[in-house]
N, CA, C, O and the ligand as a Tripos MOL2 file, in Angstrom:
@<TRIPOS>MOLECULE
protein
  225   223    57     0     0
PROTEIN
NO_CHARGES

@<TRIPOS>ATOM
      1 N         -70.6360   48.6890   -6.1510 N.3       1 MET1
      2 CA        -69.9560   49.7380   -5.3990 C.3       1 MET1
      3 C         -70.3930   49.7050   -3.9410 C.2       1 MET1
      4 O         -69.5780   49.8670   -3.0330 O.2       1 MET1
      5 N         -71.6810   49.4940   -3.7280 N.am      2 ILE2
      6 CA        -72.1830   49.4620   -2.3610 C.3       2 ILE2
      7 C         -72.1320   48.0320   -1.8270 C.2       2 ILE2
      8 O         -72.7030   47.1180   -2.4210 O.2       2 ILE2
      9 N         -71.4570   47.8530   -0.7240 N.am      3 ASP3
     10 CA        -71.3680   46.5470   -0.1040 C.3       3 ASP3
     11 C         -72.4730   46.4160    0.9280 C.2       3 ASP3
     12 O         -72.5390   47.1850    1.8870 O.2       3 ASP3
     13 N         -73.3460   45.4290    0.7200 N.am      4 LYS4
     14 CA        -74.4960   45.2660    1.6020 C.3       4 LYS4
     15 C         -74.0710   44.9160    3.0230 C.2       4 LYS4
     16 O         -74.8500   45.0740    3.9630 O.2       4 LYS4
     17 N         -72.8540   44.4480    3.1820 N.am      5 ASN5
     18 CA        -72.3990   44.0430    4.5070 C.3       5 ASN5
     19 C         -72.0260   45.2340    5.3790 C.2       5 ASN5
     20 O         -71.9310   45.1090    6.6000 O.2       5 ASN5
     21 N         -71.8230   46.3510    4.7730 N.am      6 THR6
     22 CA        -71.4210   47.5260    5.5440 C.3       6 THR6
     23 C         -72.6510   48.2410    6.0860 C.2       6 THR6
     24 O         -72.8990   49.4090    5.7870 O.2       6 THR6
     25 N         -73.4090   47.5130    6.8890 N.am      7 THR7
     26 CA        -74.6620   48.0610    7.3990 C.3       7 THR7
     27 C         -74.4360   49.1500    8.4320 C.2       7 THR7
     28 O         -75.3560   49.8920    8.7730 O.2       7 THR7
     29 N         -73.2270   49.2440    8.9230 N.am      8 GLN8
     30 CA        -72.9520   50.2610    9.9440 C.3       8 GLN8
     31 C         -72.8480   51.6500    9.3210 C.2       8 GLN8
     32 O         -72.9720   52.6670   10.0040 O.2       8 GLN8
     33 N         -72.6230   51.6690    8.0400 N.am      9 ILE9
     34 CA        -72.5260   52.9600    7.3660 C.3       9 ILE9
     35 C         -73.9180   53.4430    6.9830 C.2       9 ILE9
     36 O         -74.6750   52.7390    6.3150 O.2       9 ILE9
     37 N         -74.2300   54.6170    7.4050 N.am     10 GLU10
     38 CA        -75.5190   55.1960    7.0460 C.3      10 GLU10
     39 C         -75.5550   55.5000    5.5600 C.2      10 GLU10
     40 O         -74.5800   55.9750    4.9780 O.2      10 GLU10
     41 N         -76.6880   55.2200    4.9700 N.am     11 THR11
     42 CA        -76.8160   55.4960    3.5510 C.3      11 THR11
     43 C         -78.0480   56.3490    3.2870 C.2      11 THR11
     44 O         -79.0140   56.3430    4.0490 O.2      11 THR11
     45 N         -77.9810   57.0630    2.2090 N.am     12 ILE12
     46 CA        -79.1320   57.8340    1.7580 C.3      12 ILE12
     47 C         -79.3870   57.4700    0.3020 C.2      12 ILE12
     48 O         -78.4440   57.1540   -0.4230 O.2      12 ILE12
     49 N         -80.6320   57.5060   -0.1380 N.am     13 PRO13
     50 CA        -80.9190   57.1720   -1.5310 C.3      13 PRO13
     51 C         -80.5680   58.3260   -2.4610 C.2      13 PRO13
     52 O         -80.8460   59.4920   -2.1810 O.2      13 PRO13
     53 N         -79.9540   57.9600   -3.5610 N.am     14 CYS14
     54 CA        -79.6970   58.9500   -4.6040 C.3      14 CYS14
     55 C         -81.0320   59.5200   -5.0600 C.2      14 CYS14
     56 O         -82.0030   58.7800   -5.2170 O.2      14 CYS14
     57 N         -81.0860   60.8170   -5.2710 N.am     15 LYS15
     58 CA        -82.3560   61.4550   -5.6030 C.3      15 LYS15
     59 C         -82.8220   61.1370   -7.0120 C.2      15 LYS15
     60 O         -83.9720   61.4020   -7.3610 O.2      15 LYS15
     61 N         -81.9470   60.5740   -7.8170 N.am     16 ILE16
     62 CA        -82.3250   60.2580   -9.1930 C.3      16 ILE16
     63 C         -82.6110   58.7710   -9.3550 C.2      16 ILE16
     64 O         -83.7160   58.3940   -9.7460 O.2      16 ILE16
     65 N         -81.6410   57.9340   -9.0640 N.am     17 CYS17
     66 CA        -81.7990   56.5040   -9.3060 C.3      17 CYS17
     67 C         -82.1290   55.7400   -8.0260 C.2      17 CYS17
     68 O         -82.3450   54.5290   -8.0660 O.2      17 CYS17
     69 N         -82.1700   56.4310   -6.9070 N.am     18 LEU18
     70 CA        -82.5300   55.8520   -5.6120 C.3      18 LEU18
     71 C         -81.5480   54.7990   -5.1270 C.2      18 LEU18
     72 O         -81.8410   54.0490   -4.1960 O.2      18 LEU18
     73 N         -80.4040   54.7460   -5.7490 N.am     19 GLN19
     74 CA        -79.3680   53.8350   -5.2690 C.3      19 GLN19
     75 C         -78.8500   54.3580   -3.9420 C.2      19 GLN19
     76 O         -78.6440   55.5580   -3.7600 O.2      19 GLN19
     77 N         -78.6450   53.4280   -3.0200 N.am     20 GLU20
     78 CA        -78.1550   53.8520   -1.7180 C.3      20 GLU20
     79 C         -76.7090   54.2990   -1.8280 C.2      20 GLU20
     80 O         -75.8760   53.6140   -2.4220 O.2      20 GLU20
     81 N         -76.4270   55.4340   -1.2600 N.am     21 ILE21
     82 CA        -75.0570   55.9420   -1.2510 C.3      21 ILE21
     83 C         -74.6720   56.2500    0.1820 C.2      21 ILE21
     84 O         -75.5060   56.6930    0.9710 O.2      21 ILE21
     85 N         -73.4170   56.0200    0.5220 N.am     22 PRO22
     86 CA        -72.9880   56.2690    1.9010 C.3      22 PRO22
     87 C         -73.0320   57.7530    2.2240 C.2      22 PRO22
     88 O         -72.4500   58.5700    1.5100 O.2      22 PRO22
     89 N         -73.7200   58.0950    3.2990 N.am     23 SER23
     90 CA        -73.8350   59.4970    3.6740 C.3      23 SER23
     91 C         -72.5110   60.0370    4.1810 C.2      23 SER23
     92 O         -72.3360   61.2480    4.3170 O.2      23 SER23
     93 N         -71.5890   59.1440    4.4560 N.am     24 SER24
     94 CA        -70.2940   59.5770    4.9860 C.3      24 SER24
     95 C         -69.5360   60.4270    3.9780 C.2      24 SER24
     96 O         -68.6290   61.1770    4.3400 O.2      24 SER24
     97 N         -69.9130   60.3050    2.7150 N.am     25 VAL25
     98 CA        -69.2100   61.1170    1.7200 C.3      25 VAL25
     99 C         -69.4290   62.5920    1.9760 C.2      25 VAL25
    100 O         -68.6750   63.4370    1.4940 O.2      25 VAL25
    101 N         -70.4730   62.8970    2.7420 N.am     26 ASN26
    102 CA        -70.7470   64.2980    3.0510 C.3      26 ASN26
    103 C         -69.6210   64.9240    3.8510 C.2      26 ASN26
    104 O         -69.4500   66.1430    3.8610 O.2      26 ASN26
    105 N         -68.8650   64.0840    4.5130 N.am     27 GLN27
    106 CA        -67.7970   64.6130    5.3510 C.3      27 GLN27
    107 C         -66.5290   64.8760    4.5530 C.2      27 GLN27
    108 O         -65.5660   65.4520    5.0580 O.2      27 GLN27
    109 N         -66.5470   64.4480    3.3110 N.am     28 ASN28
    110 CA        -65.3900   64.6890    2.4700 C.3      28 ASN28
    111 C         -65.1890   66.1860    2.2680 C.2      28 ASN28
    112 O         -66.1480   66.9320    2.0730 O.2      28 ASN28
    113 N         -63.9580   66.6060    2.3150 N.am     29 ALA29
    114 CA        -63.6650   68.0340    2.1690 C.3      29 ALA29
    115 C         -64.1100   68.5380    0.8010 C.2      29 ALA29
    116 O         -64.4280   69.7140    0.6270 O.2      29 ALA29
    117 N         -64.1250   67.6230   -0.1610 N.am     30 GLU30
    118 CA        -64.5090   68.0200   -1.5060 C.3      30 GLU30
    119 C         -66.0090   67.8730   -1.6990 C.2      30 GLU30
    120 O         -66.5240   68.0650   -2.8010 O.2      30 GLU30
    121 N         -66.7030   67.5340   -0.6290 N.am     31 ALA31
    122 CA        -68.1420   67.3260   -0.7350 C.3      31 ALA31
    123 C         -68.8160   68.5410   -1.3500 C.2      31 ALA31
    124 O         -68.6110   69.6850   -0.9430 O.2      31 ALA31
    125 N         -69.6200   68.2360   -2.3400 N.am     32 ASP32
    126 CA        -70.3510   69.3070   -3.0060 C.3      32 ASP32
    127 C         -71.8060   68.8830   -3.0510 C.2      32 ASP32
    128 O         -72.1620   67.8310   -2.5200 O.2      32 ASP32
    129 N         -72.6210   69.6600   -3.6570 N.am     33 GLU33
    130 CA        -74.0460   69.3620   -3.6910 C.3      33 GLU33
    131 C         -74.3080   67.9870   -4.2740 C.2      33 GLU33
    132 O         -75.1340   67.2340   -3.7580 O.2      33 GLU33
    133 N         -73.6120   67.6620   -5.3380 N.am     34 TYR34
    134 CA        -73.9170   66.4230   -6.0350 C.3      34 TYR34
    135 C         -73.5040   65.1780   -5.2670 C.2      34 TYR34
    136 O         -74.1650   64.1450   -5.3710 O.2      34 TYR34
    137 N         -72.4380   65.2540   -4.5080 N.am     35 VAL35
    138 CA        -72.0420   64.0720   -3.7580 C.3      35 VAL35
    139 C         -72.8890   63.9120   -2.5080 C.2      35 VAL35
    140 O         -72.9440   62.8260   -1.9310 O.2      35 VAL35
    141 N         -73.5390   64.9640   -2.0900 N.am     36 SER36
    142 CA        -74.3720   64.8810   -0.9000 C.3      36 SER36
    143 C         -75.6860   64.1760   -1.1790 C.2      36 SER36
    144 O         -76.2170   63.4850   -0.3090 O.2      36 SER36
    145 N         -76.2120   64.3430   -2.3770 N.am     37 ASN37
    146 CA        -77.5510   63.8420   -2.6790 C.3      37 ASN37
    147 C         -77.5930   62.8800   -3.8520 C.2      37 ASN37
    148 O         -78.6500   62.3210   -4.1440 O.2      37 ASN37
    149 N         -76.4770   62.6720   -4.5300 N.am     38 TYR38
    150 CA        -76.4920   61.8460   -5.7270 C.3      38 TYR38
    151 C         -75.3440   60.8580   -5.6890 C.2      38 TYR38
    152 O         -74.3070   61.0930   -5.0680 O.2      38 TYR38
    153 N         -75.5640   59.7320   -6.3790 N.am     39 CYS39
    154 CA        -74.5440   58.6880   -6.3640 C.3      39 CYS39
    155 C         -73.3320   59.1100   -7.1780 C.2      39 CYS39
    156 O         -72.2410   58.5700   -7.0000 O.2      39 CYS39
    157 N         -73.5190   60.0630   -8.0620 N.am     40 GLY40
    158 CA        -72.3930   60.4960   -8.8760 C.3      40 GLY40
    159 C         -72.7570   61.6870   -9.7270 C.2      40 GLY40
    160 O         -73.8810   62.1880   -9.7020 O.2      40 GLY40
    161 N         -71.7820   62.1160  -10.4710 N.am     41 LEU41
    162 CA        -71.9630   63.3130  -11.2790 C.3      41 LEU41
    163 C         -73.0440   63.1170  -12.3340 C.2      41 LEU41
    164 O         -73.7630   64.0580  -12.6700 O.2      41 LEU41
    165 N         -73.1610   61.8930  -12.8610 N.am     42 GLU42
    166 CA        -74.1650   61.6430  -13.9000 C.3      42 GLU42
    167 C         -75.5650   61.9290  -13.3860 C.2      42 GLU42
    168 O         -76.3540   62.5920  -14.0590 O.2      42 GLU42
    169 N         -75.8720   61.4390  -12.2150 N.am     43 CYS43
    170 CA        -77.2050   61.6520  -11.6580 C.3      43 CYS43
    171 C         -77.3960   63.1240  -11.3110 C.2      43 CYS43
    172 O         -78.4860   63.6720  -11.4790 O.2      43 CYS43
    173 N         -76.3710   63.7370  -10.8430 N.am     44 TYR44
    174 CA        -76.4700   65.1580  -10.5310 C.3      44 TYR44
    175 C         -76.7820   65.9580  -11.7910 C.2      44 TYR44
    176 O         -77.6110   66.8680  -11.7730 O.2      44 TYR44
    177 N         -76.1140   65.6100  -12.8740 N.am     45 GLN45
    178 CA        -76.3500   66.3230  -14.1290 C.3      45 GLN45
    179 C         -77.7500   66.0680  -14.6440 C.2      45 GLN45
    180 O         -78.3770   66.9620  -15.2130 O.2      45 GLN45
    181 N         -78.2510   64.8470  -14.4490 N.am     46 GLN46
    182 CA        -79.6410   64.5610  -14.8340 C.3      46 GLN46
    183 C         -80.5970   65.4660  -14.0740 C.2      46 GLN46
    184 O         -81.5320   66.0300  -14.6430 O.2      46 GLN46
    185 N         -80.3480   65.5890  -12.7980 N.am     47 TRP47
    186 CA        -81.2060   66.4390  -11.9780 C.3      47 TRP47
    187 C         -81.0950   67.8920  -12.4270 C.2      47 TRP47
    188 O         -82.0960   68.6010  -12.5310 O.2      47 TRP47
    189 N         -79.8730   68.3190  -12.6870 N.am     48 ARG48
    190 CA        -79.6530   69.7050  -13.0750 C.3      48 ARG48
    191 C         -80.3150   69.9990  -14.4240 C.2      48 ARG48
    192 O         -80.9080   71.0600  -14.6180 O.2      48 ARG48
    193 N         -80.2040   69.0480  -15.3500 N.am     49 ASP49
    194 CA        -80.8490   69.2360  -16.6510 C.3      49 ASP49
    195 C         -82.3430   69.3730  -16.4920 C.2      49 ASP49
    196 O         -82.9860   70.1760  -17.1690 O.2      49 ASP49
    197 N         -82.8900   68.5800  -15.5870 N.am     50 LYS50
    198 CA        -84.3320   68.6350  -15.3570 C.3      50 LYS50
    199 C         -84.7290   69.9990  -14.7870 C.2      50 LYS50
    200 O         -85.7580   70.5690  -15.1500 O.2      50 LYS50
    201 N         -83.9010   70.4940  -13.9040 N.am     51 GLN51
    202 CA        -84.1870   71.8160  -13.3290 C.3      51 GLN51
    203 C         -84.1870   72.8760  -14.4310 C.2      51 GLN51
    204 O         -85.0380   73.7660  -14.4410 O.2      51 GLN51
    205 N         -83.2520   72.7790  -15.3360 N.am     52 LEU52
    206 CA        -83.1510   73.7580  -16.4080 C.3      52 LEU52
    207 C         -84.3610   73.6740  -17.3250 C.2      52 LEU52
    208 O         -84.8860   74.6910  -17.7780 O.2      52 LEU52
    209 N         -84.7980   72.4430  -17.5930 N.am     53 GLU53
    210 CA        -85.9730   72.2720  -18.4510 C.3      53 GLU53
    211 C         -87.2060   72.8910  -17.8150 C.2      53 GLU53
    212 O         -88.0120   73.5380  -18.4840 O.2      53 GLU53
    213 N         -87.3350   72.6850  -16.5270 N.am     54 GLU54
    214 CA        -88.5210   73.2040  -15.8440 C.3      54 GLU54
    215 C         -88.4950   74.7230  -15.7380 C.2      54 GLU54
    216 O         -89.5360   75.3740  -15.6470 O.2      54 GLU54
    217 N         -87.3030   75.2650  -15.7510 N.am     55 THR55
    218 CA        -87.1680   76.7110  -15.6220 C.3      55 THR55
    219 C         -87.5190   77.4200  -16.9250 C.2      55 THR55
    220 O         -88.0830   78.5140  -16.9270 O.2      55 THR55
    221 N         -87.1710   76.7690  -18.0330 N.am     56 GLU56
    222 CA        -87.4240   77.4450  -19.3080 C.3      56 GLU56
    223 C         -88.8150   77.2140  -19.8570 C.2      56 GLU56
    224 O         -89.1520   77.7290  -20.9230 O.2      56 GLU56
    225 ZN        -77.9070   57.9360   -8.8690 Zn       57 ZN57
@<TRIPOS>BOND
     1     1     2 1
     2     2     3 1
     3     3     4 2
     4     3     5 am
     5     5     6 1
     6     6     7 1
     7     7     8 2
     8     7     9 am
     9     9    10 1
    10    10    11 1
    11    11    12 2
    12    11    13 am
    13    13    14 1
    14    14    15 1
    15    15    16 2
    16    15    17 am
    17    17    18 1
    18    18    19 1
    19    19    20 2
    20    19    21 am
    21    21    22 1
    22    22    23 1
    23    23    24 2
    24    23    25 am
    25    25    26 1
    26    26    27 1
    27    27    28 2
    28    27    29 am
    29    29    30 1
    30    30    31 1
    31    31    32 2
    32    31    33 am
    33    33    34 1
    34    34    35 1
    35    35    36 2
    36    35    37 am
    37    37    38 1
    38    38    39 1
    39    39    40 2
    40    39    41 am
    41    41    42 1
    42    42    43 1
    43    43    44 2
    44    43    45 am
    45    45    46 1
    46    46    47 1
    47    47    48 2
    48    47    49 am
    49    49    50 1
    50    50    51 1
    51    51    52 2
    52    51    53 am
    53    53    54 1
    54    54    55 1
    55    55    56 2
    56    55    57 am
    57    57    58 1
    58    58    59 1
    59    59    60 2
    60    59    61 am
    61    61    62 1
    62    62    63 1
    63    63    64 2
    64    63    65 am
    65    65    66 1
    66    66    67 1
    67    67    68 2
    68    67    69 am
    69    69    70 1
    70    70    71 1
    71    71    72 2
    72    71    73 am
    73    73    74 1
    74    74    75 1
    75    75    76 2
    76    75    77 am
    77    77    78 1
    78    78    79 1
    79    79    80 2
    80    79    81 am
    81    81    82 1
    82    82    83 1
    83    83    84 2
    84    83    85 am
    85    85    86 1
    86    86    87 1
    87    87    88 2
    88    87    89 am
    89    89    90 1
    90    90    91 1
    91    91    92 2
    92    91    93 am
    93    93    94 1
    94    94    95 1
    95    95    96 2
    96    95    97 am
    97    97    98 1
    98    98    99 1
    99    99   100 2
   100    99   101 am
   101   101   102 1
   102   102   103 1
   103   103   104 2
   104   103   105 am
   105   105   106 1
   106   106   107 1
   107   107   108 2
   108   107   109 am
   109   109   110 1
   110   110   111 1
   111   111   112 2
   112   111   113 am
   113   113   114 1
   114   114   115 1
   115   115   116 2
   116   115   117 am
   117   117   118 1
   118   118   119 1
   119   119   120 2
   120   119   121 am
   121   121   122 1
   122   122   123 1
   123   123   124 2
   124   123   125 am
   125   125   126 1
   126   126   127 1
   127   127   128 2
   128   127   129 am
   129   129   130 1
   130   130   131 1
   131   131   132 2
   132   131   133 am
   133   133   134 1
   134   134   135 1
   135   135   136 2
   136   135   137 am
   137   137   138 1
   138   138   139 1
   139   139   140 2
   140   139   141 am
   141   141   142 1
   142   142   143 1
   143   143   144 2
   144   143   145 am
   145   145   146 1
   146   146   147 1
   147   147   148 2
   148   147   149 am
   149   149   150 1
   150   150   151 1
   151   151   152 2
   152   151   153 am
   153   153   154 1
   154   154   155 1
   155   155   156 2
   156   155   157 am
   157   157   158 1
   158   158   159 1
   159   159   160 2
   160   159   161 am
   161   161   162 1
   162   162   163 1
   163   163   164 2
   164   163   165 am
   165   165   166 1
   166   166   167 1
   167   167   168 2
   168   167   169 am
   169   169   170 1
   170   170   171 1
   171   171   172 2
   172   171   173 am
   173   173   174 1
   174   174   175 1
   175   175   176 2
   176   175   177 am
   177   177   178 1
   178   178   179 1
   179   179   180 2
   180   179   181 am
   181   181   182 1
   182   182   183 1
   183   183   184 2
   184   183   185 am
   185   185   186 1
   186   186   187 1
   187   187   188 2
   188   187   189 am
   189   189   190 1
   190   190   191 1
   191   191   192 2
   192   191   193 am
   193   193   194 1
   194   194   195 1
   195   195   196 2
   196   195   197 am
   197   197   198 1
   198   198   199 1
   199   199   200 2
   200   199   201 am
   201   201   202 1
   202   202   203 1
   203   203   204 2
   204   203   205 am
   205   205   206 1
   206   206   207 1
   207   207   208 2
   208   207   209 am
   209   209   210 1
   210   210   211 1
   211   211   212 2
   212   211   213 am
   213   213   214 1
   214   214   215 1
   215   215   216 2
   216   215   217 am
   217   217   218 1
   218   218   219 1
   219   219   220 2
   220   219   221 am
   221   221   222 1
   222   222   223 1
   223   223   224 2
@<TRIPOS>SUBSTRUCTURE
     1 MET1         2 RESIDUE 1 A MET
     2 ILE2         6 RESIDUE 1 A ILE
     3 ASP3        10 RESIDUE 1 A ASP
     4 LYS4        14 RESIDUE 1 A LYS
     5 ASN5        18 RESIDUE 1 A ASN
     6 THR6        22 RESIDUE 1 A THR
     7 THR7        26 RESIDUE 1 A THR
     8 GLN8        30 RESIDUE 1 A GLN
     9 ILE9        34 RESIDUE 1 A ILE
    10 GLU10       38 RESIDUE 1 A GLU
    11 THR11       42 RESIDUE 1 A THR
    12 ILE12       46 RESIDUE 1 A ILE
    13 PRO13       50 RESIDUE 1 A PRO
    14 CYS14       54 RESIDUE 1 A CYS
    15 LYS15       58 RESIDUE 1 A LYS
    16 ILE16       62 RESIDUE 1 A ILE
    17 CYS17       66 RESIDUE 1 A CYS
    18 LEU18       70 RESIDUE 1 A LEU
    19 GLN19       74 RESIDUE 1 A GLN
    20 GLU20       78 RESIDUE 1 A GLU
    21 ILE21       82 RESIDUE 1 A ILE
    22 PRO22       86 RESIDUE 1 A PRO
    23 SER23       90 RESIDUE 1 A SER
    24 SER24       94 RESIDUE 1 A SER
    25 VAL25       98 RESIDUE 1 A VAL
    26 ASN26      102 RESIDUE 1 A ASN
    27 GLN27      106 RESIDUE 1 A GLN
    28 ASN28      110 RESIDUE 1 A ASN
    29 ALA29      114 RESIDUE 1 A ALA
    30 GLU30      118 RESIDUE 1 A GLU
    31 ALA31      122 RESIDUE 1 A ALA
    32 ASP32      126 RESIDUE 1 A ASP
    33 GLU33      130 RESIDUE 1 A GLU
    34 TYR34      134 RESIDUE 1 A TYR
    35 VAL35      138 RESIDUE 1 A VAL
    36 SER36      142 RESIDUE 1 A SER
    37 ASN37      146 RESIDUE 1 A ASN
    38 TYR38      150 RESIDUE 1 A TYR
    39 CYS39      154 RESIDUE 1 A CYS
    40 GLY40      158 RESIDUE 1 A GLY
    41 LEU41      162 RESIDUE 1 A LEU
    42 GLU42      166 RESIDUE 1 A GLU
    43 CYS43      170 RESIDUE 1 A CYS
    44 TYR44      174 RESIDUE 1 A TYR
    45 GLN45      178 RESIDUE 1 A GLN
    46 GLN46      182 RESIDUE 1 A GLN
    47 TRP47      186 RESIDUE 1 A TRP
    48 ARG48      190 RESIDUE 1 A ARG
    49 ASP49      194 RESIDUE 1 A ASP
    50 LYS50      198 RESIDUE 1 A LYS
    51 GLN51      202 RESIDUE 1 A GLN
    52 LEU52      206 RESIDUE 1 A LEU
    53 GLU53      210 RESIDUE 1 A GLU
    54 GLU54      214 RESIDUE 1 A GLU
    55 THR55      218 RESIDUE 1 A THR
    56 GLU56      222 RESIDUE 1 A GLU
    57 ZN57       225 GROUP 0 **** ****
């Protein structure tokens, strides 16, 4: 998914799997918490599940 040649695009590491994701997605109108910090919904849900476990 990530093209190493697109070095001009700023990337941030996914908070779960540390995969680099383009920070430009933050500008998407549909940008939500999970697309800002995670490569996808799966990683976001992993993080969210962990938060729930720590809370209980
Ligand atoms: Zn990820």
